[in-house]
MARTI-91132 format. One record per atom (N, C-alpha, C, CB): x, y, z. Coordinates in steps of 0.02 Angstrom, whole numbers, padded with zeros to 5 digits, always signed. Each point is the difference from the previous one (the first is absolute). Last residue first. Glycine has a CB too. Example, Ala and Ser with C-alpha at 12.3 -4.5 7.8 and 13.67 -1.06 7.14 Angstrom:
MARTI-91132
+00642-00112+00354/+00042+00059+00003/-00039+00055+00037/+00059-00032-00108/-00044-00254+00104/-00045+00059+00000/+00045+00060+00000/-00095-00059+00062/
end
This chain:
MARTI-91132
+00459+00872+00905/+00026-00045-00053/+00022+00043-00059/-00076-00095+00037/-00036+00172+00170/+00073-00004+00003/+00031-00044-00053/-00010+00019+00119/-00225+00059-00066/+00019-00068+00021/+00075-00009+00005/-00103-00043-00053/+00017+00256-00010/-00042-00021+00056/+00021-00068+00027/-00094+00065-00048/+00193+00037-00147/+00025+00030+00062/-00040-00023+00061/+00038+00101-00066/+00017-00218-00174/-00057+00019+00040/+00025+00026+00067/-00074-00087-00057/+00158+00034-00200/+00031+00021+00063/-00056+00029+00043/+00114+00025-00056/-00053-00155-00201/-00049+00008+00055/+00038+00019+00063/-00080-00084-00053/+00190+00062-00162/-00067-00021-00019/-00052+00020+00052/+00050-00095-00062/+00195+00205-00020/-00032-00032+00057/-00073-00016-00019/+00076+00062+00083/+00117+00049-00211/-00035-00060-00020/-00029-00038+00059/+00076-00007-00098/+00112+00173+00171/-00037-00001-00064/-00034-00068-00009/+00082+00082-00050/-00017+00067+00283/+00015-00060-00041/-00041-00002-00063/+00028-00062+00104/+00021+00304-00008/-00035-00060+00024/+00019-00060-00043/-00096+00072+00043/+00165+00164-00076/+00041-00037+00047/-00033-00062+00029/+00053+00105+00026/-00133+00051-00200/-00013+00024+00068/+00041-00037+00053/-00114+00030-00037/+00118-00083-00199/+00021+00069+00005/-00011+00029+00070/-00025+00013-00120/+00052-00276+00117/-00030+00044-00049/+00024+00072+00012/-00101-00075-00009/+00235-00167+00060/-00042+00052+00028/-00027+00044-00056/+00067-00001+00107/+00020-00277-00082/+00021+00068-00014/-00046+00050+00033/+00047-00038-00108/-00079-00201+00112/+00057+00018+00043/+00024+00071-00012/+00033-00120+00002/-00212-00013-00119/-00021+00034+00061/+00056+00021+00045/-00100-00065-00008/+00102-00041-00220/-00006-00048+00055/-00018+00033+00066/+00082-00071-00058/-00115+00110-00233/+00026+00025+00064/-00011-00051+00055/-00024+00118-00036/-00055-00147-00189/+00072+00009-00008/+00032+00028+00064/-00018+00020-00123/-00220-00059+00092/+00035-00062+00012/+00075+00005-00012/-00103-00060-00031/-00099+00229+00108/+00054+00000-00049/+00044-00061+00014/-00002+00127-00011/-00264-00115+00072/+00066+00013+00026/+00052-00004-00056/-00034-00045+00113/-00253+00087-00078/+00056-00026-00038/+00066+00022+00030/-00070+00001-00104/-00197-00045+00186/+00058+00043+00010/+00059-00032-00038/-00042+00041+00114/-00255-00056-00108/+00068-00024-00011/+00053+00052+00015/-00046-00076-00087/-00225+00006+00146/+00047+00056+00003/+00072-00026-00009/-00079+00065+00076/-00202-00119-00103/+00064-00036-00006/+00054+00054-00010/-00055-00105-00051/-00215+00083+00145/+00053+00045-00022/+00066-00039+00001/-00061+00103+00044/-00144-00193+00037/+00016-00015-00069/+00048+00051-00031/-00111-00055-00011/+00028+00077+00234/+00040-00060-00003/+00017-00021-00071/-00053-00036+00106/+00011+00298-00029/-00037-00062-00014/+00047-00060-00006/-00088+00067-00058/+00134+00177+00084/-00015-00032+00064/-00033-00068-00009/-00014+00113+00050/+00074+00039-00231/+00063-00017+00036/-00012-00030+00069/+00054+00092-00062/-00226-00120-00152/+00015+00047+00053/+00064-00020+00035/-00123+00024+00015/+00067-00087-00274/-00003-00024+00068/+00018+00056+00049/+00029-00116-00039/-00143+00110-00218/+00056+00026+00039/-00008-00020+00073/+00013+00097-00080/-00175-00138-00096/+00061-00037-00019/+00061+00022+00041/-00047-00012-00115/-00173+00112+00135/-00012-00071+00011/+00060-00043-00021/-00121+00021-00018/+00122+00223-00010/+00002-00023+00070/-00010-00075+00010/-00042+00111+00030/+00150-00025-00262/-00061+00015+00036/+00000-00032+00069/-00061+00008-00109/+00224-00032-00072/+00016+00052+00050/-00061+00020+00040/+00090+00041-00074/-00091-00195-00111/+00035-00032+00056/+00026+00050+00051/+00031-00092-00077/-00140+00161-00125/-00048-00039+00038/+00032-00031+00062/-00063-00024-00106/+00183+00144-00067/-00019+00037+00060/-00052-00037+00042/+00025+00105-00061/+00176-00188-00103/-00073-00005+00001/-00025+00030+00066/+00002-00104-00073/+00232+00088+00021/-00027+00016-00066/-00077-00006-00003/+00107-00040-00049/+00027+00005+00251/+00044+00046-00037/-00030+00020-00067/+00097-00052+00057/-00194-00112+00092/-00018+00069+00017/+00042+00050-00038/-00034-00038+00113/+00060-00204-00111/-00038+00028-00056/-00021+00072+00013/-00040-00114-00027/+00152-00025+00191/+00046+00027-00051/-00036+00030-00059/+00082-00084+00035/-00178+00082+00218/-00002-00045-00057/+00044+00029-00055/-00118-00040+00029/+00190+00124+00203/-00061+00002-00040/+00004-00055-00052/-00013+00125+00018/+00133-00097+00241/+00005-00004-00073/-00069+00008-00031/+00101-00075+00010/-00035+00189+00230/-00024-00062-00031/+00007+00002-00076/-00080-00016+00096/+00240+00149+00079/-00058+00012-00043/-00022-00066-00031/+00040+00118-00025/+00143-00002+00207/-00039-00062-00005/-00065+00012-00038/+00050-00040+00108/+00195+00171-00140/-00065+00007+00032/-00040-00065-00009/+00001+00125-00020/+00260-00157+00019/-00046+00042-00038/-00065+00006+00039/+00052-00035-00111/+00133-00083+00203/+00036+00027-00058/-00044+00045-00044/+00072-00101+00002/-00108+00073+00271/-00010-00037-00062/+00038+00032-00058/-00113-00037+00041/+00080+00055+00219/+00060+00017-00037/+00000-00037-00067/+00064+00020+00108/-00247-00012+00055/+00038-00062-00011/+00065+00012-00037/-00108-00061-00001/-00032+00246+00061/-00014-00048+00054/+00043-00062-00005/-00117+00042+00004/+00117+00129-00175/+00044+00013+00057/-00011-00050+00056/-00001+00120-00031/-00136-00129-00162/+00069-00015-00020/+00047+00009+00059/-00025+00036-00116/-00219-00090+00190/+00029+00048-00047/+00071-00022-00019/-00071+00094+00048/-00152-00251+00033/+00065+00032+00017/+00020+00050-00053/+00034-00104+00062/-00296+00052-00008/+00057-00030-00035/+00065+00036+00019/-00075-00034-00095/-00151-00002+00240/+00038+00054-00030/+00061-00029-00034/-00041+00082+00087/-00219-00171+00012/+00069-00014-00023/+00031+00062-00033/-00032-00121-00016/-00197+00077+00119/+00048+00045+00032/+00072-00009-00025/-00073+00000+00099/-00118-00131-00175/-00024+00069-00002/+00053+00049+00025/-00117-00042+00017/+00177-00190-00141/-00015+00024+00067/-00023+00072-00005/+00086-00078+00052/-00111-00117-00252/+00039+00056+00028/-00021+00012+00072/+00011+00052-00114/-00116-00208-00048/+00070-00003-00019/+00040+00060+00026/-00034-00063-00102/-00215-00107+00103/+00034+00061+00023/+00074-00005-00015/-00087+00015+00090/-00088-00149-00245/+00036-00004+00063/+00027+00069+00020/+00031-00119-00024/-00143+00067-00183/-00050+00000+00053/+00033-00002+00069/-00081-00057-00077/+00200+00043-00135/-00014+00068+00022/-00054+00003+00054/+00032+00038-00113/+00085-00218-00027/+00005-00001+00073/-00023+00066+00031/+00094-00082-00009/-00083+00047-00226/-00044-00053+00022/+00000-00007+00076/+00021-00060-00107/+00124+00215+00003/-00070+00021-00009/-00048-00053+00025/+00035+00070-00098/+00196-00118+00100/-00017+00050+00051/-00071+00025-00008/+00120+00034+00004/-00036-00192-00164/-00001-00028+00068/-00024+00052+00050/+00094-00077-00030/-00060+00144-00192/-00059-00044+00005/-00007-00026+00071/+00011-00033-00122/+00183+00155+00074/-00059+00043+00002/-00064-00042+00008/+00060+00086-00071/+00184-00147+00052/-00044-00023+00052/-00063+00044+00008/+00100-00047+00058/+00075+00091-00218/-00018-00069-00012/-00048-00027+00052/+00111-00016-00053/-00020+00239+00069/-00046-00006-00057/-00024-00072-00009/+00057+00096-00055/+00106-00053+00220/-00064+00032+00018/-00051-00008-00056/+00062+00083+00070/+00156-00158-00111/-00033-00043+00049/-00068+00029+00019/+00111-00039+00044/+00029+00168-00183/-00028-00058-00036/-00038-00047+00047/+00094+00009-00083/+00019+00173+00179/-00054+00025-00044/-00034-00058-00036/+00063+00108-00015/+00128-00156+00142/-00059+00011+00042/-00058+00029-00040/+00075+00018+00098/+00133-00049-00209/-00027-00065+00022/-00064+00009+00040/+00116-00047+00001/+00003+00239-00064/-00036-00029-00056/-00030-00067+00020/+00076+00059-00081/+00059+00044+00242/-00059+00042-00015/-00042-00031-00055/+00064+00101+00034/+00146-00200+00028/-00056-00016+00044/-00062+00042-00014/+00083-00033+00086/+00090+00005-00290/+00008+00002+00072/-00065-00013+00038/+00092+00078-00018/-00013-00058-00229/-00021-00064+00027/+00007-00003+00077/+00033-00054-00108/+00005+00193-00130/-00030+00024+00062/-00033-00059+00034/-00019+00117-00048/+00225-00098-00144/-00057-00034+00027/-00023+00032+00066/+00038-00106-00056/+00084+00214-00173/+00014-00022+00068/-00063-00028+00031/+00091+00085+00011/-00068-00177-00221/+00008+00032+00066/+00007+00075-00009/+00055-00104+00045/+00023-00057-00244/-00058-00006+00043/+00015+00031+00068/-00037-00104-00061/+00130+00110-00211/+00017+00010+00070/-00064+00002+00041/+00105+00064-00032/-00034-00185-00218/-00042+00046+00038/+00027+00005+00071/-00101-00027-00072/+00219-00043-00183/-00016-00015+00071/-00041+00056+00032/+00104-00066+00007/-00055-00030-00251/-00020+00066+00023/-00021-00005+00074/-00038+00034-00118/+00117-00227+00016/+00042+00049-00035/-00017+00072+00019/+00009-00081-00095/-00034-00144+00243/-00044+00049-00031/+00044+00053-00034/-00092-00020+00087/+00193-00165+00016/-00068-00027-00001/-00048+00047-00036/+00024-00061+00106/+00204+00118-00072/+00002-00063-00038/-00069-00033-00004/+00119-00015+00036/-00080+00216+00091/-00005+00012-00072/+00001-00064-00041/+00055+00110+00018/-00153-00084+00237/+00064-00013-00035/-00009+00007-00075/+00036-00078+00093/-00193+00218+00079/+00004-00066-00032/+00068-00009-00033/-00124+00001-00019/+00081+00153+00236/+00002+00006-00073/+00010-00069-00030/+00047+00117+00007/-00138+00006+00238/+00028-00059-00033/-00005+00008-00075/-00031-00074+00098/+00011+00205+00167/-00009+00005-00073/+00036-00059-00032/-00008+00126+00004/-00095-00058+00260/+00044-00037-00045/-00019+00015-00073/+00015-00091+00086/-00102+00165+00141/+00022+00046-00053/+00047-00033-00049/-00013+00094+00080/-00111-00168+00133/+00068-00019-00019/+00030+00048-00051/-00030-00119+00022/-00161+00188+00168/+00009-00031-00066/+00073-00015-00015/-00100+00061-00039/+00041-00059+00297/-00021+00044-00055/+00014-00034-00066/+00022+00101+00070/-00069-00245+00160/+00050+00035-00042/-00033+00047-00051/+00076-00098+00015/-00208+00051+00215/+00034-00042-00048/+00047+00040-00043/-00097-00077-00001/-00118+00073+00209/+00065+00027-00020/+00032-00048-00050/+00014+00060+00111/-00277-00005-00010/+00046-00047-00031/+00063+00037-00023/-00097-00073-00037/-00152+00083+00194/+00060+00037-00019/+00052-00050-00024/-00025+00093+00084/-00257-00076-00051/+00057-00046-00003/+00060+00039-00027/-00076-00102-00017/-00145+00205+00162/+00033-00014-00064/+00055-00053+00006/-00026+00117-00035/-00175-00135+00206/+00045+00055-00016/+00036-00018-00065/+00015+00031+00123/-00158-00179+00011/-00041+00056-00022/+00041+00063-00011/-00096-00049+00061/+00106-00237-00023/+00043+00058-00013/-00043+00056-00030/+00103-00074-00018/-00193-00147+00078/+00015+00044+00056/+00049+00056-00012/-00024-00095+00066/-00075-00081-00218/+00037-00034+00053/+00026+00049+00053/+00031-00088-00082/-00150+00150-00119/-00042-00053+00026/+00033-00037+00058/-00050-00013-00113/+00168+00190-00001/-00059+00025+00034/-00044-00055+00030/+00003+00095-00078/+00196-00161-00048/+00014+00038+00061/-00063+00023+00035/+00105+00036-00051/-00068-00163-00164/-00040-00024+00056/+00014+00036+00065/-00002-00110-00057/+00117+00169-00149/-00070-00008-00017/-00045-00020+00058/+00038-00030-00112/+00206+00052+00136/-00034+00063-00016/-00075-00009-00008/+00105+00039-00056/+00028-00229+00091/+00004+00043+00060/-00037+00065-00012/+00111-00052+00030/-00091-00092-00214/-00045-00028+00051/-00001+00044+00062/+00022-00117-00044/+00129+00171-00129/-00069+00012-00021/-00050-00025+00051/+00038-00007-00118/+00192-00041+00151/-00016+00070+00013/-00071+00017-00020/+00121+00029-00017/+00011-00242+00000/-00060+00006+00042/-00018+00073+00014/+00029-00109+00051/+00163+00051-00193/-00055-00044-00020/-00064+00009+00040/+00085-00079-00034/+00150+00182+00026/-00061+00040+00000/-00062-00042-00012/+00067+00096-00042/+00162-00178+00041/+00003+00048+00056/-00064+00042+00005/+00124+00004-00013/-00076-00167-00161/+00003-00037+00063/+00007+00045+00061/+00052-00094-00063/-00058+00184-00164/-00063-00032+00019/+00002-00036+00067/-00022-00012-00120/+00178+00225+00077/-00004-00067-00030/-00063-00034+00027/+00127-00008-00010/-00020+00245+00050/-00065-00018-00026/+00004-00064-00043/-00034+00122+00001/+00174-00037+00229/+00002+00008-00073/-00063-00032-00028/+00128+00000-00003/-00111+00047+00235/+00071+00007-00017/+00010+00009-00074/+00029-00070+00099/-00239+00143+00058/+00015-00048-00053/+00073+00010-00021/-00121-00001-00040/-00049+00056+00263/+00061+00019-00035/+00018-00055-00051/+00041+00068+00101/-00270+00027+00050/+00033-00055-00035/+00059+00027-00040/-00108-00064-00007/-00093+00118+00205/+00061+00030-00027/+00043-00056-00029/-00003+00095+00085/-00205-00144+00017/-00017+00061-00036/+00060+00036-00029/-00098+00010+00074/+00022-00217+00071/+00036-00010-00062/-00012+00060-00046/-00011-00127+00010/-00095+00096+00200/+00071+00001+00017/+00043-00014-00061/-00028-00036+00116/-00208+00028-00125/+00016+00069+00017/+00071+00008+00026/-00120+00018+00026/+00030-00232-00083/+00015+00040-00060/+00015+00072+00018/-00074-00075-00067/+00130-00121+00246/-00059+00028-00034/+00019+00045-00058/-00062-00006+00108/+00182-00213+00009/+00015+00069-00017/-00060+00029-00037/+00125-00024-00007/-00079-00208+00100/-00049+00046+00031/+00019+00073-00011/-00024-00088+00086/+00127-00118-00176/+00037+00037+00052/-00045+00050+00036/+00104-00014-00066/-00187-00111-00117/+00019-00050+00051/+00037+00033+00058/+00006-00088-00089/-00058+00222-00097/-00061-00019+00035/+00014-00049+00056/-00066+00020-00104/+00239+00038-00038/-00016+00056+00043/-00063-00014+00040/+00054+00079-00083/+00007-00237-00076/+00045-00002+00057/-00012+00059+00047/+00085-00059-00071/-00208+00046-00131/-00019-00054+00045/+00044-00005+00061/-00043-00061-00098/+00099+00213-00073/-00059+00023+00037/-00023-00054+00049/-00033+00073-00098/+00214-00105-00062/+00017+00023+00067/-00061+00023+00040/+00111+00035-00045/-00091-00123-00193/-00014-00046+00054/+00010+00027+00070/+00031-00086-00078/+00095+00198-00133/-00058-00044-00004/-00005-00046+00061/+00007+00004-00125/+00129+00222+00166/-00005-00048-00055/-00060-00045+00006/+00123+00004-00010/-00030+00228+00112/-00059-00042+00012/-00011-00046-00060/-00053+00090+00074/+00237+00109+00058/-00018-00047-00053/-00060-00043+00019/+00120-00002-00036/-00056+00125+00232/+00050+00005-00053/-00011-00057-00050/+00084+00053+00079/-00228+00090+00125/+00005-00060-00042/+00052+00013-00054/-00122-00032+00022/+00070+00141+00242/+00014+00007-00071/+00000-00069-00034/+00067+00105+00022/-00129+00055+00226/+00010-00063-00034/+00005+00011-00076/-00062-00061+00092/+00045+00176+00186/+00005+00012-00072/+00015-00067-00033/+00040+00120+00016/-00099-00119+00209/+00000+00073-00007/+00002+00019-00074/+00057+00012+00111/-00167-00249-00038/+00065+00033-00008/-00008+00076-00005/+00045-00102-00057/-00232-00022+00197/+00025-00006-00068/+00068+00033-00004/-00117-00002-00047/-00120-00068+00219/+00070+00017-00008/+00023-00011-00071/+00021-00029+00120/-00256+00064+00061/+00029-00026-00061/+00072+00025-00007/-00114-00005-00055/-00035+00077+00232/+00038-00061+00012/+00031-00031-00061/-00075-00019+00093/-00047+00233-00066/-00047-00056+00003/+00034-00067+00011/-00075+00064-00074/+00199+00139+00051/-00041+00005+00060/-00049-00059+00007/+00010+00123-00007/+00216-00167-00133/-00053+00049-00001/-00041-00002+00065/-00005-00009-00126/+00268-00053+00060/-00059-00029+00031/-00053+00054+00004/+00070-00084+00066/+00170+00035-00219/-00049+00047+00027/-00058-00040+00030/+00033+00090-00084/+00246-00115-00012/-00063-00031+00020/-00044+00052+00034/+00057-00111+00014/+00183+00073-00195/-00032+00024+00061/-00066-00033+00015/+00057+00107-00020/+00010-00153-00220/+00043+00041+00042/-00039+00024+00061/+00067+00036-00101/-00062-00231-00123/-00038+00033+00053/+00048+00037+00046/-00091-00088-00006/+00081-00034-00258/+00040+00032+00052/-00047+00035+00049/+00098+00014-00079/-00091-00215-00131/-00042+00042+00041/+00042+00026+00058/-00105-00064-00032/+00141-00045-00233/+00027+00008+00068/-00044+00050+00037/+00119-00026-00039/-00114-00142-00203/-00031+00052+00041/+00030-00001+00070/-00107-00010-00067/+00114-00137-00194/+00032+00045+00047/-00047+00047+00037/+00098-00007-00073/-00194-00231-00015/+00053+00043-00027/+00015+00057+00050/-00035-00028-00119/-00056-00213+00208/-00023+00057-00040/+00060+00040-00024/-00107+00004+00066/+00067-00271+00005/+00044+00057+00011/-00021+00057-00047/+00095-00076+00036/-00196-00146-00033/+00024+00003+00069/+00042+00062+00014/-00002-00122+00001/-00092+00069-00218/-00056+00000+00047/+00024+00012+00071/-00062-00078-00075/+00205+00183-00124/-00017-00067+00025/-00059+00005+00047/+00120-00037-00012/+00001+00190-00209/-00029-00004+00067/-00016-00073+00017/-00047+00116-00013/+00250-00055-00159/-00073-00003+00003/-00025-00008+00072/-00001-00049-00115/+00144+00218+00117/-00042-00041-00045/+00035-00064-00019/-00053+00104-00044/+00115-00008+00281/+00006+00028-00067/-00040-00044-00047/+00115+00049+00024/-00150-00008+00251/+00010-00045-00057/+00010+00041-00064/-00070-00088+00056/+00009+00143+00184/+00072-00001-00013/+00018-00040-00063/+00019+00010+00123/-00220+00113+00064/+00011-00034-00064/+00073+00005-00017/-00117+00027-00039/+00040+00057+00242/-00064-00031-00018/+00003-00035-00067/-00058+00088+00066/+00231+00002+00140/-00002-00019-00070/-00066-00037-00013/+00128-00007-00008/-00057+00196+00203/-00029-00066-00015/-00002-00012-00075/-00069+00006+00105/+00172+00159+00110/+00003-00009-00072/-00022-00072-00015/+00094+00085-00013/-00103+00115+00224/-00010-00071-00019/-00003-00004-00076/-00062-00026+00108/+00158+00203+00103/-00024-00008-00068/-00006-00074-00015/+00054+00109-00037/-00034+00075+00269/+00011-00063-00036/-00030+00003-00070/+00001-00062+00108/-00004+00220+00089/+00054+00010-00048/+00016-00064-00039/+00047+00087+00076/-00224-00081+00087/-00004+00066-00030/+00052+00012-00053/-00046+00041+00107/-00027-00294-00068/+00021+00054+00044/-00002+00066-00037/+00072-00080+00064/-00241-00122-00131/+00069+00022-00008/+00016+00052+00053/-00005-00022-00123/-00187-00194+00105/+00017+00070+00009/+00075+00012-00011/-00095+00011+00081/-00061-00201-00202/+00045+00006+00058/+00025+00072+00005/+00034-00121-00011/-00176+00026-00165/-00025+00048+00048/+00042+00007+00062/-00111-00025-00043/+00122-00204-00089/-00018+00065-00028/-00030+00046+00053/-00021-00055-00110/+00199-00137+00165/-00072+00008-00001/-00017+00069-00027/-00013-00080+00097/+00229-00114-00104/-00021+00070+00001/-00076+00003-00006/+00109+00037-00052/+00103-00223+00130/-00065+00013-00028/-00019+00074+00007/-00034-00119+00027/+00289+00032-00051/-00050+00010+00052/-00067+00018-00032/+00089+00036+00082/+00088-00182-00224/-00011+00068+00026/-00054+00000+00054/+00034+00047-00111/+00037-00236-00028/+00043+00011+00058/-00009+00069+00032/+00082-00079-00051/-00193+00003-00150/-00023-00044+00054/+00040+00011+00064/-00035-00084-00085/+00091+00192-00122/-00055+00032+00035/-00026-00042+00058/-00031+00057-00105/+00201-00139-00044/+00025+00052+00045/-00056+00029+00042/+00091+00026-00082/-00102-00199-00099/-00013-00016+00070/+00022+00055+00048/+00012-00119-00029/-00102+00077-00232/+00052+00041+00032/-00013-00002+00075/+00012+00075-00102/-00079-00262-00095/-00023+00046+00052/+00059+00036+00030/-00099-00074+00024/+00094-00012-00281/+00014-00025+00066/-00023+00051+00052/+00098-00066-00043/-00188+00006-00222/+00036+00044+00045/+00011-00034+00067/-00049+00100-00057/-00049-00116-00220/+00024-00040+00056/+00042+00045+00045/-00001-00107-00070/-00205+00163-00107/+00066+00018+00023/+00020-00044+00060/-00016+00118-00041/-00199-00117-00074/+00050-00032-00043/+00071+00023+00018/-00085-00008-00090/-00155-00031+00241/+00041+00050-00033/+00055-00034-00040/-00025+00082+00091/-00146-00194+00050/-00014+00010-00071/+00042+00054-00033/-00114-00039+00023/+00236-00126+00096/-00066+00009-00031/-00043+00046+00043/+00008-00115-00054/+00225+00025+00089/-00016+00071-00006/-00064+00012-00039/+00122+00024+00006/-00036-00243+00053/+00040+00041+00045/-00020+00073-00003/+00093-00080-00013/-00182-00100-00126/-00035+00011+00062/+00039+00045+00048/-00053-00111-00015/+00135+00032-00201/-00043+00059-00003/-00033+00015+00066/-00019-00024-00119/+00254-00093+00059/-00063-00020+00031/-00044+00062+00006/+00055-00095+00063/+00140+00061-00255/-00014+00024+00067/-00068-00024+00024/+00071+00100-00022/+00025-00137-00199/+00032-00043+00049/-00015+00021+00072/+00090-00021-00084/-00165+00139-00115/-00036-00063+00007/+00031-00046+00052/-00035+00010-00119/+00038+00264+00124/+00039-00056-00026/-00037-00065+00012/+00107+00062+00020/-00213+00189-00049/+00011-00055+00046/+00040-00054-00034/-00107+00026+00061/+00007+00195-00142/+00069+00000+00023/+00017-00057+00046/-00003+00120-00012/-00209-00077-00111/+00005+00033+00066/+00071-00004+00029/-00120-00028+00019/+00106-00130-00213/-00059+00039+00018/+00007+00026+00071/-00070-00069-00079/+00301+00017-00028/-00063-00035+00005/-00056+00048+00017/+00060-00102+00036/+00187+00131-00175/-00040+00017+00060/-00067-00036+00000/+00056+00111+00005/+00145-00232-00133/-00038+00062-00007/-00039+00014+00064/-00008-00019-00124/+00137-00179+00089/+00046+00056+00006/-00035+00067-00005/+00089-00071-00049/-00196-00164+00149/+00010+00036-00062/+00048+00058+00012/-00116-00031-00040/-00006-00217+00152/+00047+00056+00006/+00009+00033-00068/+00059-00056+00097/-00292-00066-00048/+00070-00018-00008/+00044+00061+00005/-00033-00097-00072/-00213+00067+00198/+00033+00019-00063/+00073-00022-00001/-00078+00097-00009/-00091-00119+00189/+00013-00058-00042/+00037+00018-00064/-00102-00052+00047/+00022+00209+00123/+00057-00037+00025/+00018-00060-00045/-00032+00036+00114/-00160+00099-00163/+00061+00040-00005/+00061-00038+00021/-00068+00102+00020/-00143-00205+00001/+00015+00011-00070/+00065+00039-00008/-00122-00001-00025/+00038-00036+00241/+00024-00063-00029/+00020+00010-00072/-00074-00064+00078/-00025+00246+00034/+00067-00013+00026/+00029-00063-00031/-00031+00057+00107/-00192-00003-00156/+00046+00046-00032/+00071-00013+00022/-00091+00085-00007/-00079-00209+00110/+00005-00018-00070/+00051+00044-00036/-00120-00039+00002/+00064+00087+00221/+00042-00059-00004/+00011-00021-00072/-00041-00037+00112/-00107+00213-00077/+00067+00021+00017/+00048-00060-00004/-00046+00091+00074/-00188-00128-00118/+00033+00041-00050/+00072+00018+00018/-00110+00045-00029/-00072-00234+00085/+00056+00026+00038/+00043+00043-00046/+00000-00101+00078/-00203+00009-00163/-00015+00002+00072/+00056+00027+00042/-00073-00096-00018/+00017+00172-00240/+00033-00056+00035/-00010+00006+00075/+00085-00009-00092/-00217+00108-00121/+00014+00020+00069/+00030-00058+00040/-00094+00083-00005/+00025-00063-00237/-00026-00051+00045/+00014+00014+00074/+00016-00081-00092/+00052+00210-00111/-00071+00008+00013/-00026-00050+00052/-00012+00043-00116/+00240-00043+00045/-00013+00070+00020/-00073+00009+00019/+00091+00039-00076/-00012-00244-00017/+00012+00006+00072/-00015+00070+00025/+00087-00089-00009/-00092+00033-00222/-00062-00019+00035/+00008+00007+00076/-00027-00078-00094/+00212+00115-00052/-00048+00056+00000/-00064-00018+00036/+00048+00038-00107/+00202-00120+00150/-00060-00032-00025/-00056+00052+00004/+00038-00117+00037/+00237+00164-00053/-00066+00005+00033/-00053-00041-00036/+00031+00115+00040/+00244-00150-00012/-00050+00019-00050/-00070-00004+00031/+00074-00042-00093/+00160+00008+00185/-00059+00029+00034/-00052+00024-00050/+00073+00034+00096/+00130-00152-00165/-00007-00021+00070/-00063+00025+00033/+00122-00001+00007/-00051+00056-00232/-00016-00072+00003/-00013-00023+00071/+00070-00018-00101/-00007+00241+00064/-00064-00012-00032/-00020-00073+00004/+00022+00097-00077/+00191-00023+00152/-00053+00014+00048/-00068-00017-00030/+00070+00089+00052/+00110-00108-00194/+00004-00052+00051/-00053+00010+00053/+00122-00011-00020/-00097+00175-00148/-00032-00061-00025/+00001-00056+00052/+00032+00033-00116/-00026+00215+00213/+00035-00032-00056/-00035-00066-00017/+00110+00053+00035/-00205+00107+00123/+00062+00035-00018/+00036-00032-00059/+00010+00034+00118/-00283-00051-00097/+00058-00016+00041/+00063+00034-00026/-00052-00109+00029/-00208+00193-00049/+00053-00027-00042/+00061-00013+00043/-00043+00062-00101/-00238-00053+00149/+00065+00026+00017/+00053-00033-00043/-00038+00023+00118/-00243+00028-00148/+00056-00048-00004/+00065+00035+00017/-00061-00067-00087/-00229+00076+00080/+00057+00038+00024/+00058-00048+00005/-00073+00083+00064/-00177-00075-00206/+00054-00037+00033/+00054+00049+00021/-00026-00103-00067/-00187+00182-00029/-00012-00070+00013/+00052-00033+00043/-00057-00002-00106/-00066+00255+00073/+00064-00033-00003/-00009-00073+00020/+00061+00108+00026/-00225+00080-00030/+00005-00039-00060/+00067-00035-00008/-00079+00077-00052/-00017+00062+00236/+00041+00035-00048/+00009-00039-00065/+00059+00055+00095/-00181-00146+00086/-00033+00063-00017/+00039+00037-00053/-00047+00007+00114/+00140-00205-00027/-00057-00014-00043/-00036+00064-00020/-00012-00111+00055/+00195+00128+00095/+00022-00026-00065/-00059-00010-00047/+00097-00054+00056/-00139+00119+00168/+00028+00055-00039/+00021-00024-00069/+00039+00055+00105/-00117-00217+00046/-00054+00045-00020/+00026+00056-00043/-00062-00028+00104/+00219-00117-00009/-00036-00032-00055/-00057+00045-00024/+00030-00112+00047/+00089+00183+00143/+00041+00004-00061/-00034-00031-00060/+00100-00004+00072/-00205-00011+00139/+00001+00069-00023/+00039+00007-00065/-00010+00039+00118/+00011-00248-00015/-00066+00014-00027/-00004+00072-00026/-00049-00083+00079/+00246+00019+00031/-00005-00033-00065/-00068+00013-00032/+00079-00089+00039/-00039+00165+00179/+00037+00040-00048/-00005-00030-00070/+00078+00037+00090/-00176-00158+00088/-00036+00063-00011/+00035+00042-00054/-00040-00002+00119/+00144-00199-00053/-00062-00014-00034/-00037+00064-00016/-00007-00110+00058/+00202+00122+00072/+00016-00015-00070/-00063-00012-00040/+00110-00050+00036/-00133+00083+00194/+00019+00062-00032/+00016-00012-00074/+00045+00043+00109/-00093-00232+00023/-00060+00042-00007/+00017+00064-00038/-00047-00048+00106/+00225-00095-00051/-00043-00031-00050/-00061+00043-00014/+00039-00113+00036/+00106+00176+00137/+00030+00012-00065/-00042-00028-00056/+00112-00002+00053/-00177-00044+00169/-00013+00070-00017/+00029+00017-00068/+00001+00029+00121/+00043-00240-00033/-00070+00005-00021/-00017+00071-00020/-00029-00094+00076/+00243+00055+00011/-00006-00032-00065/-00071+00005-00026/+00092-00078+00030/-00046+00157+00186/+00028+00045-00050/-00007-00031-00070/+00081+00045+00085/-00263-00118+00097/+00072-00003-00007/+00023+00047-00055/-00001-00119+00040/-00218+00154+00120/+00018-00026-00066/+00076+00001-00007/-00110+00042-00051/
end
């Protein structure tokens, strides 16, 4: 079947589903409002056409959009009426291909590293808004190489730095298994750096990660803010805000309770797994899984069925770092301060 025929079939099926939902909900007409009056005269919808299922919906839409007159106001989907819509249909962002990658040597996932080599791979590099062709921020770091007795091979150690929206698909394309995405470092808690963290956490057990998910990130900002007196004669002071990685992970754990319980028929731990200690990884604190934030005032959430074992894949273990330090100083014992991770076994 040709692509055009397939599009027609998909449009027909989706339209039938949409019509069914509209009629069941008692909605008669769905109407889009154009950006301005000039557009309204150019692409005014024929309401009957919505129900007649045009034979070439994509071509019809493109013709309607391209036939609009020029306007000083933003157009529907940000498309200028003078541009040829076919250049970047169906996305509304016009972009040029970045050809640098075409000149690079081809890379094959799973290519072995030397004992002292490190591989840094950008799995996402886009700032908002996200695009279909480019995911948001994520960097995958692999260090060294190990060949097991059964012939399987993998990095000696590995890390994920940020995991914005869409990067899970790229990790899958790179053949990175979920059990190699168990140590995640979040540079800061913006949505484009944490968008896929819930997916990595929630689907870890079903995709082969049977150990806890360890997450590093900034501690609380402790910001205080006082309302300007010109806006409020009796200004209030808000904060200090407890908005660091600990609280974020507590909320994430609580929000995915429905998900994890519905997946409880799956195995989620190794019988022989021993979690790392603070000394094993030179961690900034003891590796303790978060609890549901409601545990602070409702003892029901302190019961065993709400508390994750430190050996379980649904254990979410955060480590907060002092974002005012850069790690170049020393602590009272003469060791570097603010170190996130120092694995004596792997040397990282």
